[in-house]
C-alpha positions in Angstrom: 11.1 -148.3 -39.0 11.4 -150.9 -41.7 8.8 -153.0 -40.0 6.4 -150.1 -40.0 7.0 -149.4 -43.7 6.4 -153.1 -44.4 3.1 -153.1 -42.5 1.9 -150.0 -44.3 3.0 -151.4 -47.7 1.3 -154.8 -47.1 -1.9 -153.1 -46.0 -2.0 -150.8 -49.0 -1.1 -153.7 -51.3 -4.0 -155.7 -49.9 -6.4 -152.7 -50.4 -5.2 -152.3 -54.0 -5.7 -156.1 -54.6 -9.3 -155.8 -53.2 -10.1 -152.8 -55.4 -8.5 -154.5 -58.5 -10.4 -157.8 -57.8 -13.7 -155.9 -57.4 -13.1 -154.0 -60.6 -11.9 -157.1 -62.5 -14.9 -159.2 -61.3 -17.3 -156.4 -62.4 -15.7 -156.1 -65.8 -15.7 -159.8 -66.2 -19.3 -160.1 -65.3 -20.4 -157.4 -67.7 -18.3 -159.0 -70.5 -19.8 -162.4 -69.7 -23.4 -161.0 -69.6 -22.9 -159.1 -72.9 -21.6 -162.3 -74.5 -24.6 -164.3 -73.2 -27.0 -161.6 -74.4 -25.5 -161.6 -77.9 -25.6 -165.5 -78.0 -29.3 -165.5 -76.8 -30.2 -162.8 -79.4 -28.4 -164.8 -82.1 -30.3 -167.9 -81.0 -33.6 -166.1 -81.0 -32.9 -164.6 -84.5 -31.8 -167.9 -86.0 
């Protein structure tokens, strides 16, 4: 019984990690892109 619980827990944890990583990567990319855009715009303006 404990082994089954462990397997279910580890699988659900892996799934949560995948979702969290995807969300984190997406947010990091958008943040990076927005920073690059503002830098480019500032460079063009100046």
